[in-house]
LUMTORSE-764229 format. One record per atom (N, C-alpha, C): y, x, z; residue number from 1; atom name. Coordinates in steps of 0.05 Angstrom, whole numbers, plus 5000, padded with zeros to 4 digits. Each point is the difference from the previous one (the first is absolute). Layout:
# LUMTORSE-764229
      v      u      w   seq   atom
      Y      X      Z   NUM     CA
...
This chain:
# LUMTORSE-764229
      v      u      w   seq   atom
   5019   5503   5293     1      N
   5026   4983   4999     1     CA
   4987   4968   5011     1      C
   5015   4983   5007     2      N
   4984   4971   5005     2     CA
   5020   4987   4975     2      C
   4974   4986   4988     3      N
   5016   4992   4972     3     CA
   4998   4960   5003     3      C
   4986   4996   5012     4      N
   4996   4976   5001     4     CA
   5020   4976   5020     4      C
   5006   4975   4987     5      N
   5011   4989   5018     5     CA
   4983   4985   5024     5      C
   5019   4990   5022     6      N
   4983   4986   5021     6     CA
   4994   4974   4986     6      C
   4971   4989   5007     7      N
   4992   4972   4992     7     CA
   5022   4980   5002     7      C
   4998   4987   4974     8      N
   5020   4979   5000     8     CA
   4998   4973   5020     8      C
   5020   4999   5010     9      N
   5000   4970   5018     9     CA
   4990   4976   4990     9      C
   4976   4983   5007    10      N
   4995   4981   4992    10     CA
   5015   4979   5009    10      C
   4993   4972   4992    11      N
   5016   4972   5006    11     CA
   5029   4997   4991    11      C
   5006   5019   4983    12      N
   5025   4990   4983    12     CA
   5023   5020   5014    12      C
   4997   5024   5014    13      N
   5015   5017   5013    13     CA
   5007   5019   4978    13      C
   5022   5008   5007    14      N
   5015   5022   4972    14     CA
   4993   5027   5012    14      C
   4992   5012   4980    15      N
   4992   5028   4999    15     CA
   5030   5018   4994    15      C
   5010   5019   5013    16      N
   5027   5007   4995    16     CA
   4998   5026   4984    16      C
   4997   4997   4974    17      N
   4996   5030   4980    17     CA
   5028   5019   5003    17      C
   5015   4988   5008    18      N
   5034   5018   4996    18     CA
   5019   4986   5007    18      C
   5026   5011   5001    19      N
   5020   4990   5008    19     CA
   5005   4970   4987    19      C
   4996   5000   4970    20      N
   5004   4974   4988    20     CA
   4969   4994   4986    20      C
   4978   5007   5011    21      N
   4979   4991   4983    21     CA
   4983   4987   5025    21      C
   4991   4974   4997    22      N
   4977   4986   5012    22     CA
   4973   4989   4992    22      C
   4983   5004   5009    23      N
   4972   4984   4985    23     CA
   4993   4980   5019    23      C
   4991   4980   4987    24      N
   4991   4977   5008    24     CA
   4965   4995   4992    24      C
   4985   4996   5017    25      N
   4967   4992   4996    25     CA
   4999   4978   5002    25      C
   4988   4988   4974    26      N
   4995   4971   5002    26     CA
   4974   4992   4991    26      C
   4979   5000   5014    27      N
   4976   4992   4996    27     CA
   4985   5034   4987    27      C
   5003   4991   4978    28      N
   4986   5030   4985    28     CA
   5016   5006   4981    28      C
   5030   4997   4992    29      N
   5021   5013   4988    29     CA
   5024   5004   5014    29      C
   5017   5015   4989    30      N
   5023   5010   5015    30     CA
   5020   4995   4979    30      C
   5032   4991   5015    31      N
   5017   4997   4995    31     CA
   5021   5021   5004    31      C
   5024   5006   4992    32      N
   5016   5018   5015    32     CA
   5038   4996   4998    32      C
   5002   5009   5021    33      N
   5034   4987   5007    33     CA
   5015   5022   4986    33      C
   5014   5006   4982    34      N
   5016   5027   4994    34     CA
   5034   4995   5010    34      C
   5014   5009   5016    35      N
   5022   5000   5009    35     CA
   5005   4995   5030    35      C
   5022   5015   5011    36      N
   5013   5001   5029    36     CA
   5004   4971   5016    36      C
   4989   5003   5024    37      N
   5011   4972   5003    37     CA
   5035   4999   5008    37      C
   5015   4980   4988    38      N
   5024   4994   4996    38     CA
   5011   5009   4975    38      C
   4987   5009   4981    39      N
   5004   5005   4973    39     CA
   4984   4985   4978    39      C
   5011   5000   4976    40      N
   4986   4984   4980    40     CA
   4964   5009   4995    40      C
   4979   4986   4995    41      N
   4974   5011   5003    41     CA
   4982   4978   4985    41      C
   4978   5015   4993    42      N
   4985   4985   4977    42     CA
   4973   5000   5011    42      C
   4982   4980   4986    43      N
   4980   4991   5012    43     CA
   4981   5012   4971    43      C
   4977   5019   5010    44      N
   4982   5014   4981    44     CA
   4971   4981   4997    44      C
   4997   4988   4979    45      N
   4977   4980   4999    45     CA
   5002   4978   5024    45      C
   4979   4974   4997    46      N
   5004   4979   5014    46     CA
   4973   4992   5009    46      C
   4980   5017   5004    47      N
   4971   4993   5017    47     CA
   4985   4971   4983    47      C
   4983   4994   5018    48      N
   4988   4976   4994    48     CA
   5012   4973   5002    48      C
   4992   4985   4991    49      N
   5009   4962   5006    49     CA
   5011   4997   5023    49      C
   4981   5011   5025    50      N
   5001   4987   5020    50     CA
   5021   5017   5028    50      C
   5009   5025   4982    51      N
   5021   5015   5016    51     CA
   5022   4999   5005    51      C
   5019   4969   4990    52      N
   5021   4997   4998    52     CA
   5014   4998   5029    52      C
   4989   4994   5018    53      N
   5012   4996   5030    53     CA
   4998   5029   5006    53      C
   4982   5016   4994    54      N
   4999   5027   5019    54     CA
   5024   5024   4981    54      C
   5006   4990   4973    55      N
   5019   5018   4987    55     CA
   5025   4988   5013    55      C
   5003   4978   4996    56      N
   5027   4992   5012    56     CA
   5010   5001   5029    56      C
   4979   5002   5021    57      N
   5002   5012   5022    57     CA
   5009   5025   5007    57      C
   4984   5018   4980    58      N
   5004   5029   5000    58     CA
   5026   5011   4998    58      C
   5011   4975   4974    59      N
   5029   5012   4987    59     CA
   5024   4992   5020    59      C
   4994   4977   5019    60      N
   5018   4991   5015    60     CA
   5001   5022   5025    60      C
   4970   5015   5010    61      N
   5005   5016   5018    61     CA
   5007   5018   4994    61      C
   5002   5018   4983    62      N
   5014   5020   4982    62     CA
   5030   4995   4995    62      C
   5012   4987   4984    63      N
   5017   4996   4992    63     CA
   5018   4980   5004    63      C
   4993   4977   5023    64      N
   5017   4982   5013    64     CA
   4987   4969   4986    64      C
   5007   4984   5020    65      N
   4981   4975   4993    65     CA
   5016   4981   4973    65      C
   5024   5014   4992    66      N
   5014   4987   4981    66     CA
   4998   5016   4975    66      C
   4991   5024   4999    67      N
   5000   5011   4979    67     CA
   4977   4999   4976    67      C
   5009   5012   4979    68      N
   4982   4991   4979    68     CA
   5008   5032   4980    68      C
   4973   5003   4985    69      N
   5000   5022   4988    69     CA
   5020   5000   4967    69      C
   5001   5025   4994    70      N
   5020   4996   4976    70     CA
   4987   4990   4972    70      C
   4969   5007   5008    71      N
   4980   4996   4976    71     CA
   4974   5005   5008    71      C
   4980   4989   4991    72      N
   4972   5008   5003    72     CA
   4993   5017   4971    72      C
   4992   5021   5009    73      N
   4983   5017   4983    73     CA
   4975   5004   5000    73      C
   4988   5002   4970    74      N
   4968   4997   5000    74     CA
   4986   5024   4987    74      C
   4980   5018   5014    75      N
   4993   5014   4990    75     CA
   4978   4984   4977    75      C
   4989   4984   5001    76      N
   4985   4981   4980    76     CA
   4995   4969   5013    76      C
   4990   4983   4978    77      N
   5003   4968   5005    77     CA
   4973   4995   5007    77      C
   4970   5015   5012    78      N
   4979   4983   5004    78     CA
   5003   4980   5024    78      C
   4984   4990   5005    79      N
   5002   4975   5024    79     CA
   5007   5004   5024    79      C
   4992   5032   5003    80      N
   5003   5006   5032    80     CA
   5024   5010   5002    80      C
   5016   5005   4981    81      N
   5025   5016   4999    81     CA
   5018   4980   4999    81      C
   4990   4965   4986    82      N
   5027   4989   5001    82     CA
   5000   4970   5009    82      C
   4977   5001   5022    83      N
   4992   4978   5007    83     CA
   5028   4979   5011    83      C
   5015   5018   5020    84      N
   5018   4976   5009    84     CA
   5027   5007   4983    84      C
   5002   5010   4983    85      N
   5015   5010   4976    85     CA
   5025   4969   4995    85      C
   4981   4985   4985    86      N
   5019   4969   4993    86     CA
   5016   4999   5019    86      C
   4986   4993   5023    87      N
   5016   4993   5025    87     CA
   5021   5011   5009    87      C
   4993   5025   5005    88      N
   5022   5020   5007    88     CA
   5020   5004   4988    88      C
   4997   4999   4972    89      N
   5023   5004   4983    89     CA
   5019   4970   4999    89      C
   4987   4979   5006    90      N
   5014   4978   5002    90     CA
   5015   5002   5029    90      C
   4986   5004   5018    91      N
   5011   4997   5028    91     CA
   5027   5022   4995    91      C
   5006   5024   5004    92      N
   5010   5018   4991    92     CA
   5025   4999   4975    92      C
   4993   4992   4984    93      N
   5006   4991   4980    93     CA
   5011   5030   4986    93      C
   4982   5018   4994    94      N
   5004   5027   4988    94     CA
   4985   5009   4968    94      C
   5005   5009   4991    95      N
   4985   5012   4976    95     CA
   4981   5016   5007    95      C
   4975   4998   4985    96      N
   4984   5018   4997    96     CA
   4988   5021   4976    96      C
   4998   5024   5009    97      N
   5005   5021   4979    97     CA
   4966   5013   4996    97      C
   4998   4999   4977    98      N
   4974   5013   4990    98     CA
   4996   5013   4972    98      C
   4990   5013   4992    99      N
   4985   5017   4976    99     CA
   5004   4970   4984    99      C
   5010   5013   4970   100      N
   5000   4982   4979   100     CA
   4967   4989   4994   100      C
   4984   5012   5005   101      N
   4977   5005   4991   101     CA
   4983   4971   5023   101      C
   5015   5000   5022   102      N
   4987   4983   5016   102     CA
   5016   4966   4995   102      C
   5022   5002   4990   103      N
   5009   4978   4992   103     CA
   4976   4979   4989   103      C
   4996   4998   4983   104      N
   4974   4978   4991   104     CA
   4991   4985   5028   104      C
   4990   5023   5022   105      N
   4983   4984   5022   105     CA
   5017   4989   5023   105      C
   5033   5001   4993   106      N
   5019   4995   5018   106     CA
   5009   4975   4993   106      C
   5002   4992   4968   107      N
   5011   4975   4995   107     CA
   4985   4987   4980   107      C
   4981   4995   5017   108      N
   4976   4973   4992   108     CA
   4986   5011   4960   108      C
   5010   5027   4988   109      N
   4989   4995   4978   109     CA
   4970   5014   4997   109      C
   4991   5013   5023   110      N
   4978   5011   4996   110     CA
   4983   5011   5029   110      C
   4969   4987   4994   111      N
   4985   5013   5022   111     CA
   4987   5027   4998   111      C
   4999   5021   5031   112      N
   4985   5025   4992   112     CA
   4976   4996   4989   112      C
   4996   5028   4990   113      N
   4971   4999   4992   113     CA
   4981   4988   5019   113      C
   4968   4988   4992   114      N
   4981   5002   5020   114     CA
   4999   5023   5025   114      C
   4992   4989   5021   115      N
   4991   5021   5015   115     CA
   4976   5007   4993   115      C
   4988   5031   5009   116      N
   4974   5005   4994   116     CA
   4987   5006   5023   116      C
   4986   4985   5012   117      N
   4981   4997   5017   117     CA
   4978   5023   5000   117      C
   4995   5007   4973   118      N
   4976   5015   4994   118     CA
   5000   5030   5006   118      C
   5028   5005   5010   119      N
   5006   5029   5016   119     CA
   4995   5007   5019   119      C
   4988   4982   5013   120      N
   4986   5000   5025   120     CA
   5011   5013   5024   120      C
   4987   5014   5019   121      N
   5020   5008   5023   121     CA
   5003   4982   5025   121      C
   4988   4978   4997   122      N
   4997   4984   5028   122     CA
   5015   4971   4999   122      C
   4998   4985   5022   123      N
   4999   4969   4995   123     CA
   5026   4995   4981   123      C
   5023   5017   5004   124      N
   5026   4993   4995   124     CA
   5005   5001   4973   124      C
   4979   5015   4987   125      N
   4994   5003   4967   125     CA
   4991   4978   4988   125      C
   4976   4994   5019   126      N
   4984   4978   4997   126     CA
   5011   4970   4995   126      C
   5020   4998   5023   127      N
   5013   4973   5000   127     CA
   5025   5002   4977   127      C
   5005   5021   4990   128      N
   5029   4999   4980   128     CA
   4996   4983   4979   128      C
   4978   4985   4994   129      N
   5000   4981   4974   129     CA
   5004   4979   5013   129      C
   5011   4994   5028   130      N
   5011   4979   5010   130     CA
   5035   5005   5005   130      C
   5008   5019   4993   131      N
   5026   5009   5002   131     CA
   5012   4983   4986   131      C
   5025   4990   5001   132      N
   5018   4991   4983   132     CA
   5019   5024   4985   132      C
   5003   4994   4978   133      N
   5016   5014   4978   133     CA
   5024   4995   4985   133      C
   5013   4977   5015   134      N
   5023   4995   4989   134     CA
   5002   4983   4980   134      C
   5017   4991   4986   135      N
   5026   5016   5006   135     CA
   5018   4986   5018   135      C
   5028   5007   5010   136      N
   5015   4985   5023   136     CA
   5017   4997   4974   136      C
   5019   4984   5014   137      N
   5030   4993   4981   137     CA
   5030   5000   5013   137      C
   5006   5027   5003   138      N
   5025   5008   5011   138     CA
   5026   4987   4989   138      C
   4999   4993   4967   139      N
   5022   4986   4990   139     CA
   5027   5027   5000   139      C
   5021   4988   5006   140      N
   5024   5018   5000   140     CA
   5000   5019   5019   140      C
   4987   4995   5017   141      N
   4998   5030   5015   141     CA
   4985   5021   4999   141      C
   4983   5001   4977   142      N
   4994   5024   4990   142     CA
   5010   5015   4984   142      C
   5003   5028   5012   143      N
   5024   5017   4978   143     CA
   4976   5028   4995   143      C
   5008   5015   4990   144      N
   4989   5017   4991   144     CA
   5015   5031   5014   144      C
   4990   5020   5001   145      N
   5011   5023   5013   145     CA
   5017   5017   4984   145      C
   5023   5010   5009   146      N
   5013   5017   4981   146     CA
   4987   5020   4977   146      C
   5002   5000   4981   147      N
   4989   5024   4986   147     CA
   5007   5027   5006   147      C
   5018   5010   5012   148      N
   5001   5025   5008   148     CA
   4985   5005   5030   148      C
   4987   4985   5006   149      N
   4983   5006   5018   149     CA
   5014   5002   5032   149      C
   5026   4988   5004   150      N
   5001   5000   5030   150     CA
   4992   4962   5011   150      C
   5006   5004   5018   151      N
   4985   4976   5017   151     CA
   5017   4980   5012   151      C
   5007   4978   4994   152      N
   5018   4980   5003   152     CA
   5002   5000   5038   152      C
   5022   5008   5009   153      N
   5007   4990   5035   153     CA
   4985   5021   5009   153      C
   4988   5022   4988   154      N
   4986   5025   5010   154     CA
   5010   5029   4991   154      C
   5026   5004   5016   155      N
   5012   5026   4983   155     CA
   4985   5027   5017   155      C
   5001   5015   4981   156      N
   4976   5028   5004   156     CA
   4979   4996   4987   156      C
   4986   4977   4991   157      N
   4974   5001   4995   157     CA
   4998   4992   4969   157      C
   4979   5006   4992   158      N
   4990   4988   4969   158     CA
   4979   4989   4996   158      C
   4996   4990   4979   159      N
   4972   4980   4992   159     CA
   4989   5020   4987   159      C
   4967   4999   4993   160      N
   4992   5019   4988   160     CA
   4978   4983   4993   160      C
   5000   4998   4966   161      N
   4968   4983   4996   161     CA
   4975   5013   5000   161      C
   4985   4979   5020   162      N
   4977   5020   5005   162     CA
   4979   4971   4988   162      C
   4995   4999   4977   163      N
   4984   4974   4994   163     CA
   4971   5004   5006   163      C
   4977   4988   4990   164      N
   4975   5001   5003   164     CA
   4985   4980   5017   164      C
   5015   4997   5023   165      N
   4986   4974   5022   165     CA
   5016   4977   4989   165      C
   5019   5005   4983   166      N
   5013   4970   4987   166     CA
   5017   5014   4978   166      C
   5009   4988   4979   167      N
   5022   5012   4981   167     CA
   5016   5009   5004   167      C
   5017   4987   5022   168      N
   5026   5009   5001   168     CA
   5007   5010   5032   168      C
   4975   5015   5005   169      N
   5001   5008   5035   169     CA
   5030   5021   4995   169      C
   5005   5002   5029   170      N
   5016   5015   5001   170     CA
   5003   5011   5028   170      C
   5004   5032   5010   171      N
   5004   5002   5027   171     CA
   5034   5012   5004   171      C
   5002   5008   5019   172      N
   5035   4998   5006   172     CA
   4994   5033   5020   172      C
   5018   5015   4989   173      N
   4999   5028   5016   173     CA
   5028   5006   5002   173      C
   5001   5014   5028   174      N
   5031   5010   5004   174     CA
   4998   5027   5003   174      C
   5013   5015   4986   175      N
   4998   5026   5000   175     CA
   5009   5018   5022   175      C
   5017   4986   5009   176      N
   5014   5017   5028   176     CA
   4980   4998   5019   176      C
   4981   4984   5010   177      N
   4980   5010   5022   177     CA
   4979   4995   4985   177      C
   4994   4998   4971   178      N
   4971   4996   4992   178     CA
   4982   4980   5013   178      C
   5009   4979   4997   179      N
   4984   4978   5014   179     CA
   4995   4976   4974   179      C
   4980   4991   5003   180      N
   4985   4986   4978   180     CA
   4994   4973   5009   180      C
   5007   4976   4981   181      N
   4989   4974   5003   181     CA
   4985   5000   4977   181      C
   4969   5004   5006   182      N
   4979   5003   4975   182     CA
   4991   4974   4990   182      C
   5006   4981   5018   183      N
   4987   4971   4991   183     CA
   4967   5007   4993   183      C
   4986   4993   4984   184      N
   4975   5000   4994   184     CA
   4992   5026   4983   184      C
   5026   5016   4993   185      N
   4986   5015   4983   185     CA
   4979   5025   5014   185      C
   4999   4999   5019   186      N
   4977   5013   5021   186     CA
   5013   4986   5025   186      C
   4972   4998   5021   187      N
   5005   4990   5021   187     CA
   4986   5012   5019   187      C
   5001   5000   5031   188      N
   4991   5012   5017   188     CA
   4975   4990   5012   188      C
   4990   4981   4984   189      N
   4973   4994   5020   189     CA
   4991   4991   4975   189      C
   4968   4986   5005   190      N
   4982   5002   4976   190     CA
   4994   4970   4998   190      C
   5017   4993   4987   191      N
   5015   4970   4996   191     CA
   4972   4983   4987   191      C
   4982   5009   4990   192      N
   4976   4982   4986   192     CA
   4981   4993   5022   192      C
   5001   5011   5028   193      N
   4985   5001   5018   193     CA
   5008   4975   5022   193      C
   4988   4978   5005   194      N
   5012   4980   5021   194     CA
   5012   5018   5025   194      C
   4982   5015   5012   195      N
   4997   5014   5025   195     CA
   5026   5016   5004   195      C
   5004   5020   4972   196      N
   5017   5020   5003   196     CA
   5025   4983   4995   196      C
   5002   4982   4978   197      N
   5026   4981   5001   197     CA
   5008   4996   5027   197      C
   4989   4989   5015   198      N
   4999   4984   5029   198     CA
   5015   5028   5022   198      C
   4972   5017   4999   199      N
   5008   5024   5021   199     CA
   5017   5026   4995   199      C
   5002   4998   4974   200      N
   5018   5020   4985   200     CA
   4996   5034   5008   200      C
   4983   5007   4998   201      N
   4990   5029   5005   201     CA
   5023   5015   4983   201      C
   5019   5022   5009   202      N
   5019   5009   4979   202     CA
   4984   5015   4986   202      C
   5005   5005   4966   203      N
   4987   5016   4987   203     CA
   5018   4995   4973   203      C
   5008   5020   4985   204      N
   5015   4995   4968   204     CA
   4976   4986   4991   204      C
   5002   4983   4982   205      N
   4982   4983   4979   205     CA
   5013   4987   4978   205      C
   4981   5000   4979   206      N
   5006   4986   4973   206     CA
   5016   4973   5001   206      C
   5016   4989   4981   207      N
   5012   4970   5007   207     CA
   4980   4982   5003   207      C
   4991   4975   5007   208      N
   4987   4987   5011   208     CA
   4982   4992   4965   208      C
   4980   5009   5000   209      N
   4982   4998   4974   209     CA
   4999   4975   4987   209      C
   4994   4977   5010   210      N
   4994   4973   4993   210     CA
   5024   4991   4982   210      C
   5021   5007   5007   211      N
   5026   4999   4989   211     CA
   5013   5017   4989   211      C
   4986   5021   4991   212      N
   5009   5023   4977   212     CA
   4993   5002   4971   212      C
   5009   4983   4983   213      N
   4995   5002   4978   213     CA
   5004   5022   4973   213      C
   5011   5016   5017   214      N
   4999   5030   4977   214     CA
   5002   5024   5013   214      C
   4982   5010   5000   215      N
   4989   5025   5015   215     CA
   5010   5024   4993   215      C
   5007   5001   4977   216      N
   5019   5031   4986   216     CA
   5027   4998   5015   216      C
   5014   4978   4997   217      N
   5024   4999   5010   217     CA
   5005   4999   5026   217      C
   4979   4992   5015   218      N
   4995   5001   5026   218     CA
   5000   5028   5014   218      C
   4984   5016   4987   219      N
   4998   5033   5005   219     CA
   5019   5008   4996   219      C
   5024   4998   4980   220      N
   5023   5008   4988   220     CA
   5020   4998   5019   220      C
   5003   4982   5011   221      N
   5014   4983   5025   221     CA
   4992   5016   5025   221      C
   4976   4999   5015   222      N
   5000   5018   5019   222     CA
   5003   5033   4995   222      C
   4996   5009   4978   223      N
   5009   5028   4985   223     CA
   5035   5006   5007   223      C
   5010   4984   4987   224      N
   5031   5000   5002   224     CA
   5008   4997   5029   224      C
   4991   4979   5019   225      N
   5008   5002   5024   225     CA
   4996   5020   5018   225      C
   4970   5016   4996   226      N
   4991   5020   5015   226     CA
   5021   5024   4997   226      C
   5007   4998   4972   227      N
   5020   5026   4994   227     CA
   5023   4994   5001   227      C
   5011   4979   5024   228      N
   5022   5003   5015   228     CA
   4999   5011   5028   228      C
   4981   5009   5009   229      N
   4993   5005   5027   229     CA
   5014   4986   5026   229      C
   4992   4973   4996   230      N
   5012   4986   5024   230     CA
   4998   5010   5024   230      C
   5018   4987   5020   231      N
   4996   5014   5025   231     CA
   4993   4969   5011   231      C
   5003   4980   4992   232      N
   4988   4978   5010   232     CA
   4994   4977   4978   232      C
   4981   4983   5010   233      N
   4985   4982   4977   233     CA
   5002   4978   5015   233      C
   5013   4978   4989   234      N
   4989   4975   5012   234     CA
   4988   4983   4978   234      C
   4981   4993   5008   235      N
   4986   4979   4982   235     CA
   4990   4979   4997   235      C
   4997   4981   4982   236      N
   4996   4971   5005   236     CA
   4978   5000   5022   236      C
   4980   5016   4993   237      N
   4972   4993   5023   237     CA
   4993   5022   5015   237      C
   4997   5004   5024   238      N
   4995   5016   5016   238     CA
   5027   5012   5014   238      C
   5000   5014   5023   239      N
   5012   5017   5018   239     CA
   5014   5020   4983   239      C
   5031   4995   4998   240      N
   5015   5024   4995   240     CA
   4989   5032   5012   240      C
   5001   5018   4977   241      N
   4994   5024   5002   241     CA
   5026   5020   4999   241      C
   4995   5024   5018   242      N
   5020   5026   4991   242     CA
   4996   5029   4996   242      C
   5011   5016   5000   243      N
   4998   5028   4994   243     CA
   4978   5006   4985   243      C
   4991   5025   5005   244      N
   4980   5016   4989   244     CA
   4971   4983   4985   244      C
   4991   4981   5023   245      N
   4980   4991   4999   245     CA
   4994   4977   4976   245      C
   5024   4992   4996   246      N
   5010   4982   4979   246     CA
   5001   5012   4975   246      C
   5013   5018   4999   247      N
   4999   5019   4977   247     CA
   4978   5011   4985   247      C
   4979   5014   5025   248      N
   4979   5008   4993   248     CA
   4982   4979   4997   248      C
   4995   4978   5010   249      N
   4985   4971   4986   249     CA
   5008   4993   4976   249      C
   5024   5001   4999   250      N
   5014   4989   4962   250     CA
   4984   5022   4984   250      C
   5007   5026   5004   251      N
   4994   5023   4984   251     CA
   4958   4996   5003   251      C
   4995   4996   5013   252      N
   4964   4993   5003   252     CA
   4996   4979   4981   252      C
   5017   4978   4999   253      N
   4986   4975   4989   253     CA
   5005   5007   4966   253      C
   5026   5016   4995   254      N
   5006   5006   4970   254     CA
   4976   5016   4993   254      C
   4994   5025   5009   255      N
   4984   5009   4992   255     CA
   4970   4990   5002   255      C
   4988   4980   5015   256      N
   4977   4988   5006   256     CA
   4999   4978   4985   256      C
   5024   4995   4979   257      N
   5002   4973   4991   257     CA
   4969   4993   4994   257      C
   4989   5005   4978   258      N
   4981   4990   4986   258     CA
   4971   4999   5013   258      C
   5007   5007   5024   259      N
   4973   5003   5017   259     CA
   5000   4984   5022   259      C
   5026   4996   5006   260      N
   5001   4988   5027   260     CA
   5014   4974   4996   260      C
   5019   5003   4987   261      N
   5020   4976   4996   261     CA
   4995   4976   4967   261      C
   4991   5012   4984   262      N
   4992   4987   4978   262     CA
   4975   4979   5002   262      C
   4996   4980   5008   263      N
   4979   4989   5004   263     CA
   4972   4998   4972   263      C
   4977   5006   5007   264      N
   4980   5008   4987   264     CA
   4994   4975   4983   264      C
   5014   4980   4997   265      N
   4992   4973   4989   265     CA
   5015   4972   4997   265      C
   5014   4993   4986   266      N
   5020   4980   5001   266     CA
   5012   4994   4978   266      C
   5008   4977   4999   267      N
   5011   4986   4977   267     CA
   5026   5012   4985   267      C
   5017   5017   5015   268      N
   5022   5012   4986   268     CA
   4993   5032   5000   268      C
   4977   5008   5007   269      N
   4992   5028   4998   269     CA
   4994   5006   4976   269      C
   5019   5021   4989   270      N
   4998   5009   4968   270     CA
   5014   4984   4978   270      C
   5014   4972   5016   271      N
   5005   4981   4980   271     CA
   5024   4983   5019   271      C
   5021   5007   4993   272      N
   5027   4994   5013   272     CA
   4999   4972   4990   272      C
   5014   4985   5019   273      N
   5024   4974   4989   273     CA
   5019   5006   4991   273      C
   5008   4987   4977   274      N
   5029   5005   4986   274     CA
   5012   4976   5001   274      C
   5026   5010   5003   275      N
   5018   4981   5012   275     CA
   5036   5010   4986   275      C
   5019   4981   5003   276      N
   5021   5008   4990   276     CA
   5025   4981   5015   276      C
   5028   5000   5000   277      N
   5012   4986   5013   277     CA
   4999   4975   4995   277      C
   4980   4981   4982   278      N
   4994   4970   5002   278     CA
   4977   4995   5016   278      C
   4984   5023   5009   279      N
   4976   4994   5018   279     CA
   4977   5013   4983   279      C
   4980   4991   5018   280      N
   4970   5011   4985   280     CA
   4990   5001   4975   280      C
   4998   5025   4982   281      N
   4999   4992   4971   281     CA
   4962   4995   4999   281      C
   4987   5023   5011   282      N
   4969   4996   4997   282     CA
   4989   5009   5023   282      C
   4971   4988   5006   283      N
   4990   5013   5022   283     CA
   4975   5009   4993   283      C
   4990   5016   5009   284      N
   4965   5008   4989   284     CA
   4977   4972   5009   284      C
   4986   5002   4986   285      N
   4981   4983   5016   285     CA
   4983   5008   5026   285      C
   4999   4976   5018   286      N
   4979   5012   5025   286     CA
   4980   5016   4995   286      C
   4995   5014   5020   287      N
   4969   5010   5007   287     CA
   4992   4994   5024   287      C
   4968   5003   4994   288      N
   4983   4991   5019   288     CA
   5006   5010   5032   288      C
   5008   4978   5016   289      N
   5006   5015   5030   289     CA
   4974   5002   5013   289      C
   4995   5022   5010   290      N
   4971   5009   5010   290     CA
   4995   4993   5023   290      C
   5026   4987   5015   291      N
   5000   4993   5031   291     CA
   4989   4979   5001   291      C
   5000   4976   4973   292      N
   4989   4979   5002   292     CA
   4965   4998   5001   292      C
   4994   5026   4995   293      N
   4965   4999   5003   293     CA
   5000   5009   5025   293      C
   5010   5013   5013   294      N
   5000   5001   5031   294     CA
   5002   4978   5016   294      C
   5023   4980   4992   295      N
   5003   4977   5020   295     CA
   4974   4980   4987   295      C
   4986   5003   4971   296      N
   4979   4986   4994   296     CA
   4976   5007   5021   296      C
   4995   5024   5000   297      N
   4984   5010   5012   297     CA
   4994   4993   5030   297      C
   5033   4999   5008   298      N
   4987   4994   5027   298     CA
   4997   4974   5008   298      C
   5016   4980   4978   299      N
   4989   4974   5002   299     CA
   4970   4990   4994   299      C
   4993   5013   4985   300      N
   4969   4997   4994   300     CA
   4979   5010   5027   300      C
   5011   5023   5011   301      N
   4986   5013   5022   301     CA
   5003   4984   5024   301      C
   5021   4983   5000   302      N
   5007   4986   5026   302     CA
   4981   4969   4993   302      C
   5003   4992   4971   303      N
   4984   4979   4996   303     CA
   4965   5005   5011   303      C
   4996   5017   4989   304      N
   4973   5011   5004   304     CA
   4991   5002   5033   304      C
   5014   5007   5015   305      N
   5002   5005   5029   305     CA
   5001   4974   5013   305      C
   5013   4983   4991   306      N
   5009   4968   5008   306     CA
   4970   4988   4996   306      C
   4987   5006   4972   307      N
   4977   4984   4994   307     CA
   4985   5014   5013   307      C
   4990   5022   5011   308      N
   4983   5010   5012   308     CA
   4995   4997   5028   308      C
   5023   4992   5009   309      N
   5009   4994   5033   309     CA
   4986   4966   5000   309      C
   5011   4985   4983   310      N
   4992   4976   4998   310     CA
   4973   4996   5001   310      C
   4983   5014   4977   311      N
   4971   5002   4999   311     CA
   4992   5012   5024   311      C
   5006   5015   5014   312      N
   4987   5010   5022   312     CA
   5000   4980   5027   312      C
   5020   4988   4997   313      N
   5009   4980   5022   313     CA
   4985   4977   4996   313      C
   4991   4986   4971   314      N
   4977   4983   5001   314     CA
   4976   5007   4997   314      C
   4989   5027   5000   315      N
   4974   5008   4996   315     CA
   4994   5005   5038   315      C
   5021   5000   5012   316      N
   5001   5006   5029   316     CA
   4988   4976   5013   316      C
   5013   4977   4985   317      N
   4999   4969   5010   317     CA
   4972   4996   4991   317      C
   4990   5003   4980   318      N
   4975   4997   5003   318     CA
   4979   5009   5008   318      C
   5005   5026   5006   319      N
   4978   5015   5013   319     CA
   4990   4991   5024   319      C
């Protein structure tokens, strides 16, 4: 059974995932439009800070030049999912919904826990020490999802708590067709690697490790999503997947979690950050980043090679 999607278009083109669902790839992150053209619609997540024009253009092409969403819904509030959020919420004059545990990071009260570059896996993880961790301040526009699990302006969908990658991370699921908007609870590319984040070979992976401060919760969240048996998974990073390959790889991720998903080393491995509705309460101390040894070794080797080259040139001139 053919299970994967065709490769997602580059350059801001919409990928049609269903009659009322479309994805938009923005550099290394995705946003989603839910709703049929001519009917009320919502935007799920808001991309990086330079994605404003691409999102507005795609919305106009799909729903009409003067259309605006009924709301913006967030899987979570990390910088690559809320980059254009303040501007879009102001432009469209719409509310923004998120889990109550995400509110501190959306209303200026708290920054997320520090990233963990020590998890390794590639350049994206190494550079995570430079990534912003908030907060932003949406003021009165920030609203909590209904406690009954319903999703505002998305009839037939329900929100599911999937913490781990962030305290209030949620995913959206529609039972009718088993469509899943998973955010970063799991992704379909190895986001720690620069080249895989860029080229996006398609395979189910753990959440982006450098921004995951609670690995026990992250595992339980993936278990919960795998138990749903999704037919479509549209994730925050990577190309959407369908069918048996998706379900098989999700099951494999759960089964092999300790060996393949859980980092062998890292700040939050075995010691999660603690938070509540007010924000971050406690974080474990940082651990040594073994990638720094590699970088230092490369720098020293380059320095020695440069010195030897200079000495060789000098000796050659003296001979």
